[in-house]
C-alpha positions, 0 to 999 in steps of 0.5 A, a space after each residue: 645363356 652361356 651356351 648360346 653365346 658359345 654358339 654365337 662366338 663359334 658362328 663369328 669364328 666361322 664367319 671370320 674363316 669364311 672371310 679369309 677364304 673369300 679374300 683369298 679367292 678375291 685376291 686370285 681374281 683381282 690378280 687375273 683381271 689385272 693381267 687380262 687388262 695388262 695384256 690388253 693394254 700392251 696389245 691394243 695400240 699395236 694391233 689397232 694399228 696393224 688392223 687400220 693399215 690392213 683395211 686400206 689394203 687389197 688382198 695381196 698387200 694384205 697378205 705381204 703385210 701379215 707375213 711381214 708383221 708375222 715375222 716381227 711378232 714371231 707368230 703368224 697372223 690370220 684374217 677370219 670372218 667374225 662369224 667364225 670366231 669363237 667368241 661370246 656376245 660380250 666379246 663380239 660387242 667389244 670388238 665391234 667397239 674397236 677394242 683389242 681382246 686377248 683371250 685368257 689361254 696358253 697361248 694367248 689369243 688376240 683378236 682386233 676388228 679389221 673391217 666392220 663392213 667386211 666383218 674381217 678379224 685379225 687374229 694371232 696366237 702368241 706365247 707372251 705379250 712381251 717385248 717382242 710385241 714392243 719391237 714390232 710396234 716400233 716397226 709399225 710406228 716407225 713405218 707410219 712416221 716415215 710418210 711424214 716430214 721430220 718437222 710434222 712426226 711429233 704431231 703425227 705421233 701424238 695423233 697415233 697415240 690418241 687414236 690407237 690407245 697405246 698402253 704405254 708411252 711413246 716419244 720422239 727424242 733427240 739423241 742428246 735428250 737421252 741418257 744413253 751409253 756410247 754403245 747404245 748411241 752407236 747401235 741407234 745410228 746404225 738403225 738396231 733396236 736398243 732395249 735399255 733397263 731403267 735405273 731402278 730395273 723395274 721397267 724397260 724402254 725400247 728404242 729405235 732411231 728414225 732414218 734421216 731424222 734427228 729423232 729416236 722413237 722410244 716406247 716406254 717405260 714398260 713395267 712388268 705386271 706385279 701381282 699383289 703378293 701373298 704377304 699383302 693378302 696376309 696383311 689385309 686379311 689380318 686387319 680385315 678380320 680384326 676389325 670385323 672380330 672387334 666389331 662383332 665382339 663389341 656388338 655380341 657383348 653388348 647384346 650379351 649385356 642386354 640379354 643379361 639384364 632381361 635375365 636378371 629382370 626375370 630372376 627378380 620377377 620369379 623371387 616376387 619382385 613383380 615391379 622389376 623392369 627392364 630398359 627398352 632402348 632402340 626399336 631392334 629385336 632385343 628392343 622388341 623383346 624387352 617391350 614384350 617382356 615389360 608387357 608381359 611383367 605388367 600383365 602378370 603383376 596385374 593378374 596377381 594383384 587382382 588375384 590378391 584382391 579377389 582373394 581379400 574381397 571374397 573373404 569380406 564378401 563371404 563373411 556377412 552371408 555366412 554370419 547370417 546363415 549361422 544366425 538363421 540356423 541357430 534361430 531355426 533350431 531355437 524357434 518353435 513357431 512355424 511362421 518364425 522358421 519359415 521366415 528364417 529359412 527364407 532369409 537363408 535361402 536369400 543368403 544362399 542365391 547371394 552366395 551363388 551370385 558372388 561365385 558366379 561372378 567370380 568365375 566369369 570374371 576369372 575366365 575374362 581375366 585369362 590371357 585370350 578367352 575362347 569366344 564364339 563370335 556369331 551373327 547376333 540381332 542386337 535389337 532382339 538381344 536388347 529386348 531379351 535383357 529388358 524383359 529379363 531385367 524388368 522384374 528386379 524393380 517393378 517401380 522403375 520404368 524401363 524404357 527403350 530410347 533411340 534405336 537406330 539400326 544400320 540400313 541393312 538391319 540390326 545384325 552384328 558379330 558378337 559373343 551372344 551369351 557374354 554380350 547379353 551378360 554385359 548389357 544386363 550387368 549394366 541395365 541391372 546396375 541402373 535399375 538399382 540406382 535409378 529413382 524412376 527411369 532407366 533408358 536404353 539406346 543403341 545405334 549402328 553407324 558404319 562398322 561401330 556399334 553403341 550401346 547406352 544405358 542411362 538413369 536418373 539416379 545420383 550419378 558417379 562423380 567425375 573423378 570416380 569414371 575410371 576407377 569404377 571399373 575397378 574389381 570390387 570397388 564400391 563407391 557407396 559401400 553400404 548402399 551397394 550392399 543393401 542393393 545387392 551388388 558386389 563391385 564385379 559387374 562393371 569389371 566384368 562389363 569392361 573385360 567382355 567389351 575389351 574382348 570384342 575389341 571395344 571400350 566402356 565408359 560412364 558420363 552424365 545422362 540427360 536423365 540426371 544420372 549416370 550414362 554407361 556406354 559400350 562401343 565396339 566394331 560391328 565385325 570382329 577379326 577372325 583369327 
């Protein structure tokens, strides 16, 4: 068992290493996706604004505008047909929804749909989506705001920000509301574009003054993309692996504890303590294993108990006929009368037949008590089988009338699936038992209703006390030992009946008969499940 758990722990270690590798790959993927989203967020507003402006221009105006914007961006702009753009179906769908695409290439390709009707796409090739794009965006927004009076520019800017989806804040501020040094104020007044670092140095703002207005157009703060650091990966990996390792260790330790309980119970059973059992617990695989183990232990305990009882009973059963045989041999030796010798020899022959019957019943019971006896199920005519049993059993007690009761075959006849030899033995045992205890009558009934067969054997004898209805099927049990021996019983017949009908998937029971004695009933399915 230790080797099993060593393999489990080795598997856990391999799983932990795999989790670590997956964590590294996941971090790389997350950083790549964040970078794509960051670039698209920066380019979204600017390229949507350019694409919408181009949609309302003629060919000459488009050429001049793209040339100007290209100089601001530091890269030429192009108009291409949507059919000529090398994009997959998902990318085309996103373009048609008004999104801006940034292909993860070096340099990057940026796409924005200009006109869905004309199916034109604005494209640009940029080395880096950075501050230069912010400068171009300032120019585009300023150019758009100059078309409106100064009091309306703030409202127009809010509409632009909402419509174009800029990935950063855009504001119009008064000069006195901004934290600027003298040089920055001078440059803004002169119409220059000013870039300023935030106090913490983790972001920048890009500003330009609006001509003939008191407003300063500001973009930002713009934060650079900071990939998740490897140190964070190490921290989360260590924490995750520790949590997974502790959880797996707790599960394996619990599993080991339960399996060691199974091992201890098996050791106790091997030492002869057949009553040892294990708690079954939950309905998981170990719980099912424990249930199967307990069922096996109970079966083994019962088989050994039956074997011990059989040994004790056989020694008791053999003692009387062997003693009679010894006595008969002595009398044959001493007797000179031929008639007396024949009498003693006949008695000895009866004792030998009794021993033969006992051995036969023991062998049959032993075969039926094994785990799964070989049964050859065949189509059997149940009424014909009952007729044969009655013909064979009738001479046992000629003074008792063996009669047919109510026989109800199925609409399609009396054919059933059964093991004919064993089923005949079971019914014969019941009929013989009824004949031994009956006063004058024994009656045999049968019926086939649906998929259930039933056979009843009734007698008018003393019957069976209610408290003994289950015990009577116990091997070697006799409710009246002296009477049973005088009638030739060994206490195995009913046990054999129950085991035979059990292997047919049915049940044997006893009750009161309408004749006044006992009624033994066999019920089993008409069709047997084939392996």
